[in-house]
C-alpha positions in Angstrom: -8.9 -38.0 106.6 -7.8 -38.2 110.0 -9.4 -36.1 112.4 -6.0 -34.9 114.1 -2.9 -34.8 112.8 -1.0 -36.8 115.0 -3.8 -39.3 113.5 -1.4 -39.5 110.5 0.8 -42.6 109.6 4.1 -41.1 109.5 5.5 -38.5 106.8 3.5 -37.9 104.1 4.1 -35.2 101.2 1.1 -34.0 98.4 1.6 -31.8 95.6 0.0 -30.4 92.4 1.0 -28.2 90.0 -1.4 -26.8 87.1 -2.1 -24.0 84.5 -4.8 -21.8 84.1 -6.0 -20.8 80.6 -9.3 -18.4 79.5 -11.2 -19.0 76.3 -10.7 -15.8 74.8 -6.9 -15.6 75.1 -5.3 -19.2 74.8 -2.0 -18.3 73.8 1.6 -19.0 75.2 2.4 -15.6 73.3 2.6 -12.0 75.4 -0.6 -10.1 74.8 -2.0 -7.0 75.6 -4.2 -7.1 78.6 -5.8 -6.3 81.1 -3.6 -3.1 80.9 -1.4 -1.8 78.2 1.8 -4.2 79.7 2.1 -7.4 77.5 1.7 -10.4 79.9 1.2 -14.4 79.5 -2.1 -15.0 80.0 -1.4 -18.9 80.9 -0.9 -18.5 84.5 1.0 -21.3 86.9 -0.4 -22.4 90.1 1.1 -25.1 92.7 0.3 -26.0 96.1 2.0 -28.6 98.5 1.0 -30.5 101.5 3.4 -31.5 104.5 2.5 -33.8 107.3 4.6 -35.7 109.8 4.3 -37.1 113.4 6.7 -37.0 116.0 7.8 -38.3 119.2 5.7 -41.5 119.1 2.6 -40.0 117.3 2.2 -37.4 120.0 2.6 -34.7 118.0 1.5 -34.2 114.4 2.4 -31.5 112.2 0.3 -30.2 108.6 1.6 -27.5 106.4 -0.1 -26.3 103.1 1.2 -23.8 101.3 -0.8 -22.6 97.9 -0.4 -20.1 95.3 -3.3 -19.7 92.2 -2.7 -17.3 89.6 -6.0 -16.9 87.0 -6.4 -14.6 83.9 -9.9 -13.9 82.7 -12.1 -11.2 81.3 -15.8 -10.6 82.0 -17.6 -8.2 79.2 -21.2 -7.0 79.3 -23.3 -4.7 76.8 -25.6 -2.4 78.3 -28.6 -0.4 76.9 -30.5 2.4 78.5 -34.0 2.7 76.8 -36.6 5.5 77.2 -40.1 4.2 77.5 -42.0 7.6 77.2 -44.0 7.5 73.9 -45.0 10.9 72.3 -47.7 11.7 69.8 -45.3 12.2 67.7 -43.3 9.3 68.6 -45.6 6.6 69.8 -42.7 3.6 70.0 -43.2 2.0 73.0 -39.8 1.3 73.8 -36.3 3.3 72.3 -32.8 2.6 73.2 -30.9 5.9 74.2 -27.4 4.8 75.1 -25.0 2.0 74.2 -22.6 0.6 76.8 -20.0 -2.1 75.9 -17.8 -3.4 78.7 -14.0 -5.0 78.4 -13.3 -6.0 81.8 -9.9 -8.4 81.8 -8.5 -9.1 85.4 -5.9 -10.9 87.2 -6.2 -12.4 90.4 -3.1 -13.5 92.4 -3.8 -15.7 95.7 -1.4 -17.2 98.1 -2.2 -19.3 101.1 -0.4 -21.0 103.8 -1.8 -22.6 106.7 -0.3 -24.6 109.6 -1.7 -27.0 112.0 -0.2 -28.6 115.1 -2.0 -31.2 117.3 -0.5 -32.4 120.7 -1.8 -34.9 122.7 -0.3 -33.9 126.2 -1.9 -36.4 128.2 -3.9 -39.3 127.6 -6.8 -37.2 128.0 -5.7 -33.7 126.8 -5.5 -32.3 123.5 -3.7 -29.1 122.6 -3.7 -27.6 118.9 -2.9 -24.7 117.1 -3.7 -23.5 113.9 -2.7 -20.4 111.7 -3.6 -19.3 108.2 -1.8 -16.5 106.5 -3.3 -15.3 103.1 -3.0 -12.6 100.6 -5.2 -11.2 97.2 -3.9 -9.0 94.4 -6.9 -8.5 92.0 -5.8 -6.5 89.2 -9.3 -4.9 87.3 -8.7 -2.9 84.3 -12.2 -2.1 82.8 -12.8 -0.4 79.4 -16.2 1.4 79.1 -17.9 2.8 76.0 -20.9 5.1 75.9 -22.5 5.9 72.4 -25.4 8.3 73.6 -28.2 9.5 71.7 -29.1 11.4 74.7 -33.1 11.3 74.2 -35.2 9.3 71.8 -36.0 12.5 69.6 -32.8 11.8 67.4 -33.1 8.3 67.1 -34.8 6.9 63.8 -35.9 3.3 62.8 -39.2 1.5 62.6 -38.2 -1.3 65.0 -35.1 0.3 67.5 -34.1 -2.7 69.2 -32.7 -4.0 66.4 -31.5 -1.5 64.1 -31.5 2.5 64.3 -29.8 5.6 63.7 -29.0 8.2 66.3 -27.5 11.7 66.7 -28.6 14.1 64.5 -25.6 16.2 64.9 -26.2 15.8 68.6 -24.5 12.6 69.8 -22.3 11.5 72.5 -19.4 9.0 72.7 -17.9 8.8 76.2 -14.5 6.8 77.3 -14.5 5.7 81.2 -11.1 3.4 81.8 -10.6 2.1 85.4 -8.0 0.8 87.1 -9.4 -1.2 90.4 -6.9 -3.4 92.3 -7.6 -4.9 95.1 -5.1 -5.8 97.8 -6.0 -8.1 100.5 -4.4 -9.8 103.5 -5.6 -11.9 106.3 -3.8 -13.5 109.4 -5.9 -16.3 111.7 -5.0 -17.7 114.7 -6.7 -20.9 115.6 -5.9 -22.3 119.0 -8.1 -25.3 120.3 -8.1 -27.5 123.2 -10.0 -30.8 123.9 -10.3 -33.1 127.4 -11.7 -36.3 127.8 -12.6 -38.6 130.9 -14.9 -41.2 130.4 -18.3 -39.8 129.1 -17.0 -36.1 129.4 -15.8 -34.3 127.0 -14.6 -30.6 127.3 -13.3 -28.5 124.7 -12.2 -25.4 123.6 -12.0 -22.9 120.5 -10.5 -19.2 120.1 -10.0 -17.4 117.2 -8.1 -14.2 116.6 -8.2 -12.9 112.7 -6.7 -9.8 111.3 -7.6 -8.8 107.7 -7.3 -5.8 105.5 -8.4 -4.7 102.4 -7.2 -1.9 100.4 -7.6 -0.4 96.9 -4.5 0.9 95.5 -3.6 1.4 91.2 -0.6 2.9 92.2 0.8 -0.3 92.9 0.4 -1.5 89.6 2.0 2.0 88.0 -1.8 3.4 87.3 -4.1 6.0 88.2 -8.0 5.3 89.3 -9.9 6.7 86.0 -9.1 9.3 83.7 -12.5 10.9 84.2 -15.0 10.3 81.4 -13.4 11.7 78.5 -16.4 12.8 75.7 -16.9 13.7 72.4 -20.2 15.6 71.1 -21.6 16.6 67.8 -21.6 12.7 66.2 -23.9 10.7 64.4 -23.5 6.8 64.6 -25.6 3.9 63.2 -26.3 0.7 65.5 -27.7 -2.6 64.5 -27.8 -5.9 65.7 -29.4 -9.9 64.9 -32.0 -10.1 67.9 -33.6 -7.6 70.5 -31.7 -10.3 73.0 -28.4 -10.3 71.5 -25.1 -8.5 72.4 -23.8 -8.4 68.6 -24.3 -4.5 68.1 -22.8 -3.1 65.5 -22.1 0.5 66.2 -20.6 2.5 62.9 -19.8 6.4 63.4 -21.5 8.4 60.5 -20.8 12.0 60.8 -18.9 13.9 63.1 -15.2 14.3 64.5 -13.1 11.0 64.3 -13.7 9.5 67.9 -10.9 7.0 67.0 -9.3 10.5 67.5 -8.0 11.4 71.1 -7.3 15.3 69.7 -11.2 15.8 70.0 -12.3 14.5 73.4 -12.6 16.7 76.3 -9.6 16.0 79.5 -12.1 16.1 82.8 -9.8 15.6 86.2 -8.5 12.5 86.6 -8.2 10.5 90.2 -4.9 9.7 90.2 -5.6 7.1 93.6 -8.6 4.9 95.0 -8.3 5.2 98.5 -10.3 2.9 99.8 -9.4 0.7 102.6 -11.6 -1.9 105.1 -10.1 -3.4 108.1 -11.6 -5.9 110.5 -10.6 -7.6 113.4 -12.2 -10.5 115.1 -11.8 -11.9 118.5 -13.8 -15.4 119.6 -14.1 -18.0 122.1 -16.2 -21.1 123.0 -16.3 -23.6 125.3 -18.3 -26.3 125.1 -18.9 -29.3 127.5 -20.6 -33.0 126.0 -21.6 -35.4 128.9 -23.1 -39.0 127.9 -25.7 -40.4 130.6 -27.2 -43.8 130.0 -30.0 -43.9 132.8 -33.2 -44.0 131.9 -33.1 -42.7 128.2 -29.5 -42.9 126.6 -28.7 -39.1 126.3 -25.9 -36.8 125.1 -25.9 -33.5 126.8 -24.3 -30.7 125.7 -23.5 -26.9 126.8 -21.5 -24.5 126.3 -20.6 -20.4 125.9 -19.2 -18.2 122.9 -17.7 -15.2 123.0 -17.5 -12.9 119.8 -16.3 -9.2 119.3 -15.8 -7.9 115.5 -14.5 -4.5 114.6 -14.9 -3.0 111.7 -13.2 0.2 110.1 -13.7 1.8 106.5 -12.6 5.1 104.8 -12.7 6.7 101.1 -10.5 9.2 100.6 -10.7 8.8 96.8 -12.9 12.0 96.5 -9.7 13.8 97.3 -7.7 12.2 94.8 -8.9 14.3 91.6 -6.3 16.4 90.0 -6.8 18.5 86.7 -4.1 18.4 84.0 -2.4 22.0 83.3 0.8 20.9 81.4 1.7 21.6 78.0 -1.3 21.1 75.9 -3.8 21.2 77.9 -7.7 21.3 77.5 -9.4 19.4 74.6 -7.2 16.6 73.8 -4.6 16.9 76.2 -3.9 13.2 76.3 -4.2 12.3 72.6 -0.7 11.0 72.5 -1.5 9.0 75.8 -3.7 6.8 74.5 -3.8 2.9 74.8 -2.2 0.6 72.4 -4.6 -1.7 71.4 -8.3 -1.5 71.2 -10.4 -2.5 73.2 -11.5 -6.3 72.1 -15.6 -6.9 71.9 -15.1 -10.1 70.8 -16.8 -11.9 73.6 -20.1 -10.0 73.1 -19.5 -10.7 68.9 -19.9 -7.0 68.8 -17.8 -4.3 66.6 -16.9 -0.8 66.9 -16.1 1.3 63.8 -15.1 4.9 63.9 -16.0 7.4 61.0 -12.0 6.6 59.7 -12.7 2.9 60.3 -10.7 2.9 63.4 -12.1 1.8 66.5 -12.5 4.2 69.4 -10.2 6.3 71.5 -9.3 5.2 75.4 -6.8 6.7 77.1 -3.6 4.8 78.5 -4.0 5.2 82.5 -0.2 3.8 83.3 1.0 6.5 80.6 -0.9 9.3 82.5 0.3 8.0 85.8 3.8 8.2 85.0 3.5 11.4 83.8 1.8 12.5 86.8 4.7 10.6 88.8 7.4 12.2 86.8 5.7 15.9 86.4 3.6 16.4 89.4 4.0 20.2 88.3 1.3 19.3 85.3 -1.3 18.4 88.0 -3.4 20.8 90.4 -5.6 19.1 93.0 -9.4 19.9 92.3 -10.5 19.0 95.4 -13.7 21.0 96.3 -15.2 21.1 100.2 -18.0 18.6 99.1 -14.5 16.4 98.2 -13.0 17.2 101.3 -15.8 16.1 103.4 -16.4 13.0 101.7 -12.7 11.9 102.0 -12.4 13.0 105.8 -15.9 12.5 107.4 -18.5 11.0 105.4 -16.9 8.1 104.0 -14.5 7.3 107.4 -16.7 4.7 109.7 -15.4 2.8 112.7 -18.3 0.1 114.2 -17.8 -3.0 117.0 -20.0 -5.7 117.7 -20.2 -8.3 120.4 -22.0 -11.2 120.8 -22.4 -13.3 123.9 -24.1 -16.4 123.8 -24.8 -19.5 125.8 -26.7 -22.7 125.0 -28.0 -26.2 126.2 -29.0 -29.1 124.2 -29.9 -32.8 124.7 -30.0 -35.5 122.5 -31.7 -38.6 123.6 -32.4 -42.1 121.6 -35.5 -43.7 122.8 -35.0 -47.2 121.3 -33.5 -47.7 117.9 -36.0 -46.5 115.7 -36.4 -42.3 117.2 -33.8 -39.8 118.2 -35.1 -37.1 119.7 -32.9 -33.3 120.3 -34.0 -30.1 122.0 -31.7 -26.9 122.8 -32.2 -23.7 123.9 -29.8 -21.0 122.7 -29.2 -17.5 124.6 -27.8 -14.8 122.6 -26.9 -10.9 123.2 -26.2 -9.1 120.5 -24.3 -5.1 121.2 -23.5 -2.8 118.7 -21.2 0.5 119.0 -20.9 3.0 115.9 -18.4 6.1 116.6 -19.5 9.1 115.1 -18.7 12.6 114.1 -20.5 15.1 116.5 -20.8 17.6 114.0 -21.5 21.5 115.6 -25.3 22.9 115.0 -25.6 25.5 112.1 -26.0 28.6 114.9 -23.1 28.1 116.3 -20.9 27.8 113.1 -22.2 31.1 112.1 -21.5 32.5 115.4 -18.0 31.7 114.9 -17.7 33.1 111.6 -18.6 30.4 108.9 -21.0 30.6 106.1 -23.2 27.6 105.4 -25.5 25.8 103.1 -27.9 23.1 103.5 -26.2 22.5 107.5 -22.7 22.0 106.5 -19.8 24.4 106.2 -18.7 26.1 103.1 -14.8 25.9 103.5 -12.5 23.3 104.4 -11.7 25.0 107.7 -15.6 25.3 108.5 -15.7 21.6 108.1 -12.5 20.9 110.2 -13.7 23.0 112.8 -17.6 22.1 112.6 -16.8 18.0 112.4 -13.5 17.9 114.2 -13.2 19.8 116.5 -14.7 17.9 119.1 -14.5 14.1 120.1 -16.5 11.4 118.1 -19.6 10.0 119.7 -20.4 6.4 120.7 -24.0 5.4 119.6 -24.4 2.4 120.9 -27.5 -0.1 121.1 -28.1 -4.1 121.7 -30.8 -6.6 122.0 -31.1 -10.2 122.9 -33.0 -13.5 122.1 -33.7 -16.7 122.9 -33.6 -19.1 120.3 -35.5 -22.7 120.7 -35.5 -25.9 118.2 -36.1 -29.3 118.4 -35.8 -32.3 115.9 -36.8 -35.9 116.1 -35.4 -38.9 113.5 -37.6 -41.6 112.7 -36.1 -44.9 111.3 -38.8 -46.8 109.6 -36.1 -49.4 107.9 -32.3 -49.6 107.5 -33.1 -47.8 104.3 -35.9 -45.6 105.1 -35.9 -42.6 107.4 -37.8 -39.4 108.2 -36.3 -36.2 110.4 -38.8 -33.4 111.2 -37.4 -30.2 112.8 -38.5 -26.6 114.5 -36.1 -23.9 115.1 -35.7 -20.3 115.6 -33.0 -18.3 114.0 -31.5 -14.5 113.7 -30.2 -12.3 110.7 -28.2 -9.8 111.8 -27.9 -6.6 109.5 -24.7 -6.3 108.2 -21.8 -3.5 108.8 -22.9 -1.7 105.3 -26.5 -1.6 106.7 -25.9 -0.5 110.2 -22.7 1.8 109.7 -22.5 2.1 105.9 -21.5 5.2 103.5 -23.7 7.2 102.3 -23.7 7.8 98.7 -25.2 10.7 97.1 -25.9 10.8 93.6 -26.7 14.5 93.1 -27.1 13.9 89.0 -29.9 11.0 89.6 -30.8 12.6 93.0 -30.5 8.9 94.6 -28.7 8.3 98.1 -27.8 4.9 99.2 -28.2 5.3 103.0 -27.3 3.3 105.4 -29.9 2.1 108.1 -28.7 2.5 111.7 -32.4 1.4 113.2 -32.4 -1.7 111.1 -33.6 -4.4 113.2 -32.4 -8.4 112.7 -34.5 -10.3 111.0 -36.1 -13.6 113.2 -37.3 -16.6 111.7 -39.7 -19.9 112.8 -38.4 -22.5 110.8 -40.0 -25.9 109.9 -38.1 -28.5 108.1 -39.1 -32.0 107.5 -36.5 -34.7 105.4 -37.8 -38.0 104.2 -34.6 -40.2 103.0 -34.5 -43.9 101.1 -31.3 -45.4 101.1 -29.9 -47.6 98.2 -27.5 -50.7 97.7 -24.5 -50.4 97.5 -24.5 -46.5 97.3 -27.4 -44.1 96.5 -30.0 -41.7 98.0 -33.6 -40.5 97.2 -34.9 -37.4 99.5 -37.5 -35.3 99.9 -37.1 -32.0 101.8 -39.5 -29.8 102.5 -39.3 -26.5 104.7 -41.5 -23.5 105.8 -39.7 -20.1 107.4 -41.8 -17.8 108.7 -39.7 -14.4 108.9 -40.4 -11.4 111.0 -38.7 -8.2 110.0 -37.5 -9.4 106.4 -34.7 -7.5 105.1 -36.0 -5.8 101.8 -34.1 -3.2 99.6 -36.8 -0.1 99.3 -37.4 3.4 97.8 -38.2 5.7 100.2 -39.1 9.8 100.5 -36.4 11.3 103.4 -39.5 12.0 105.4 -40.4 7.9 105.0 -36.9 7.2 105.9 -36.7 9.5 109.1 -34.3 11.6 107.8 -33.1 14.5 110.1 -29.9 15.9 108.7 -28.7 19.2 107.7 -28.4 18.3 104.1 -31.6 19.5 101.8 -32.7 15.6 100.3 -36.1 17.1 99.6 -36.5 15.8 96.2 -34.3 12.8 96.6 -35.2 9.5 96.8 -33.8 7.1 99.6 -32.4 3.4 98.8 -31.3 1.5 102.0 -32.8 -1.6 103.7 -35.6 -1.6 106.0 -37.6 -4.6 107.5 -40.7 -5.5 106.0 -44.0 -5.1 107.6 -44.9 -8.1 109.7 -44.5 -11.5 109.3 -43.5 -13.4 105.6 -43.7 -16.9 105.0 -41.5 -18.5 102.7 -41.6 -22.1 101.7 -39.8 -24.2 99.8 -39.1 -28.0 98.5 -36.2 -29.9 97.1 -35.6 -33.5 95.6 -32.4 -35.0 95.3 -31.4 -38.5 93.9 -27.6 -40.4 93.8 -26.4 -43.2 93.0 -23.2 -45.2 92.0 -24.7 -47.6 89.1 -21.9 -50.4 89.8 -24.5 -53.1 90.0 -24.7 -52.3 85.9 -22.4 -54.7 83.6 -19.6 -53.2 82.5 -18.6 -51.3 81.1 -21.8 -49.0 82.4 -20.9 -50.0 86.4 -18.8 -47.1 86.4 -21.8 -44.5 86.2 -22.4 -42.4 89.0 -25.3 -39.4 88.1 -26.8 -37.4 90.7 -29.8 -34.9 90.3 -31.8 -32.3 92.5 -35.0 -30.0 91.7 -35.7 -26.8 94.1 -38.9 -25.2 94.3 -39.0 -22.1 96.1 -42.0 -19.3 96.7 -42.8 -16.5 99.0 -46.1 -14.4 100.1 -44.1 -11.5 98.8 -41.6 -10.6 95.9 -37.9 -11.7 97.2 -35.5 -10.5 95.2 -32.6 -12.7 93.9 -34.8 -15.9 95.1 -35.4 -18.2 92.2 -38.6 -19.7 91.8 -37.5 -23.2 90.3 -33.7 -24.4 90.0 -32.2 -27.9 89.1 -28.7 -29.4 89.5 -27.8 -32.4 88.1 -24.1 -34.4 87.6 -22.8 -37.2 85.9 -19.5 -38.9 86.1 -17.9 -42.2 84.9 -14.8 -44.3 86.2 -13.0 -46.6 83.6 -9.5 -48.1 84.5 -7.8 -44.8 85.2 -9.9 -42.7 83.6 -12.7 -40.4 85.2 -14.9 -38.1 83.3 -17.6 -35.5 85.1 -19.9 -33.1 84.0 -22.1 -31.1 86.2 -25.2 -29.0 85.0 -26.3 -25.8 87.2 -30.4 -24.5 85.7 -32.1 -21.7 87.4 -35.3 -19.8 86.0 -35.8 -16.0 85.6 -35.9 -14.6 89.2 -36.4 -10.8 90.1 -34.2 -8.7 91.2 -36.1 -6.1 92.8 -39.1 -6.1 95.0 -41.4 -4.6 92.2 -40.4 -7.3 89.8 -39.7 -4.8 86.8 -36.3 -6.1 86.7 -35.5 -9.7 86.6 -32.5 -12.2 85.6 -33.3 -14.2 82.7 -32.7 -18.0 82.8 -29.4 -19.7 82.7 -27.8 -22.7 82.0 -24.0 -23.5 83.3 -22.2 -26.7 82.5 -18.9 -26.8 83.9 -16.8 -30.4 82.6 -13.6 -32.0 83.7 -11.6 -35.1 83.5 -8.9 -37.3 85.1 -6.2 -40.1 84.4 -4.2 -42.0 86.6 -0.6 -42.2 85.3 0.9 -44.4 88.2 -0.9 -45.2 92.1 1.2 -42.0 92.9 0.8 -39.5 90.1 -2.7 -38.0 88.2 -3.6 -35.7 85.3 -6.3 -33.5 85.5 -7.9 -30.8 83.3 -11.0 -29.0 84.2 -13.2 -26.4 82.2 -15.6 -23.6 84.1 -18.8 -22.6 82.1 -18.1 -24.7 79.2 -20.4 -23.2 76.9 -19.7 -19.8 77.7 -23.6 -19.3 79.1 -24.7 -15.5 79.1 -26.5 -13.7 82.2 -29.1 -11.7 80.9 -30.5 -9.0 83.1 -34.3 -8.1 82.0 -36.5 -4.5 82.6 -40.1 -4.9 81.7 -42.0 -1.7 82.4 -45.4 -1.2 82.5 -47.2 -3.0 79.3 -44.0 -2.7 77.1 -42.2 -5.9 76.2 -39.2 -7.4 78.4 -36.3 -5.6 77.0 -32.8 -6.6 77.9 -30.6 -4.1 80.0 -27.5 -6.2 80.4 -25.7 -8.9 78.6 -22.7 -10.0 80.6 -20.5 -12.8 79.0 -17.7 -14.5 81.4 -15.8 -16.7 78.9 -14.8 -20.4 79.8 -11.6 -20.8 82.5 -9.6 -24.0 81.7 -7.2 -25.7 84.4 -4.7 -28.5 83.5 -2.4 -30.2 86.1 -0.9 -32.8 87.9 -1.1 -34.0 91.5 0.9 -36.6 93.2 2.0 -37.9 96.7 5.4 -39.1 98.0 
């Protein structure tokens, strides 16, 4: 592929058109889902790539426009367990709640990219890139909860596969949510390159602005209908195996859970309110000089500046409304139920009410229509705490500046040895804009009542937090990062590479300036950590590779990272966290990312192999194979790090036809620092095929997650057996299309 747009030969147009379908709804008919509107599930996508050259190949232009539309479903069955046996009930593990989830969604993505390269002089090239993209994700989640409330009413000698629950005190809840994430991104990328003899100077600059907002109203929906509940029910639940998702839940007593008349009518959330904006400004200039005296060396030096501005707010807590119109109270939304029953076929699960029906689910589109047409039927239920969360607690502004400079040299010692060494300096500055609340004594002197360090009225909140300018809390650090590597060529086919580098991993915006999330029911607080310092890692690496004829590689890679201040998500008391705020969080557990003590050593190895088997006799000469095995381990448990994983691929080409298959496998890996929760081993297979109809026209087919491999989250508490806490099914996505050039 040409490096510059003006290096292309004449005009070229490449295009692609495709349709995408989901395994559970492969039909051309209009059907329900994601919401109560009937829509087609096989959706189109397309792209076109246009390039041309002008002014005797001094100016080149490339324009790409693409659109993708995908429908898919994510289903999950979660189970909550009680692990506390009693003298009367010695069973070690008892399920107390079943939670099937059905999450259909559509994802619409549009993107256009323009690249222009202009050779202004024989030595100077000017370039401009521009990218514009939009994303519209519509996610309609239907949650159901079948609660026994405790282990006492759960009857069954093997409750992991079969039990009766309720004893007249069971409960069912439904939680339907409409989540619409809309994203927009605009990026400008001016560049230049100047070459004269052995000197090259190039500069790259970027201006990027992105915005993500959540607005279910744009899809004519409210955000959620609260969690309508029905109590006083009994149910029977059975499944084939303790790790399967095929629960068959049948109501055996109580009011019909398929009838909306018996469900409570909690406050509804009419809008979402989440908004995130990011602006990035960056620029770097690099100079490269080749010298030949003594040791042939390529010198490279440069400077870089980057500013990232992030804003976040969430006004959702102020969007709750109570329905007070005709029929208000229990069963108010009986006539606003969904027109189609939740589909648990991906999980092989079933739900049946006492009348043989399914389960009541509110129609968020109808509730939004009622709210929009008769707003007098709804009254805002915002509390002082809701107001604080919407206007103060969830409003963040953070600016990060990174300035860097580096010097690097690459020398050739004969034909066999290449040595590279460099040093990079980075300076990082952070600026968090925070509220400066008035002290409790000052508030009481002004006549405002206080509780737990916060005003108890909206007027008091305004005076406490909004009557003074916000403060800039600044911090910063700087680091030097050396690196060096040696490449040795044993022969034309065998070489080795050894390297050392020091790197940095910075805290995320969420960590240093995120939003406090307080759950008073579980007494847990998800907290940012503005004192989180970056990870510093000293990295050693080695690679040995052998190259086959005509095309093939056998390699072994080894690494060791010694990380200081390893990021670890931990649970702490407020005192351990260093909390000094006005809220009384004495009995709460704070969950935050902290720096691990001392240094942690992480080691890993990867063996990889790839080869074209064109040396075999026909028809086997069309095969290509590749495989890799990765082994990782650390001195401490690292959540989400798989110790063993395998990747493999096989492709075959014969005349106009080509087919391929890819396999990814990973072993069990922990999902928390104490290894009490982990993700079970999983194998995912993707496949596809292509057929050349003519030199300029091709047909292709692809399938992702061919066998619908489930994802199982496990939990092991004490000496109890490991149990499945959630079983997730993602289905298979198919894509069929054509592409060509002219």
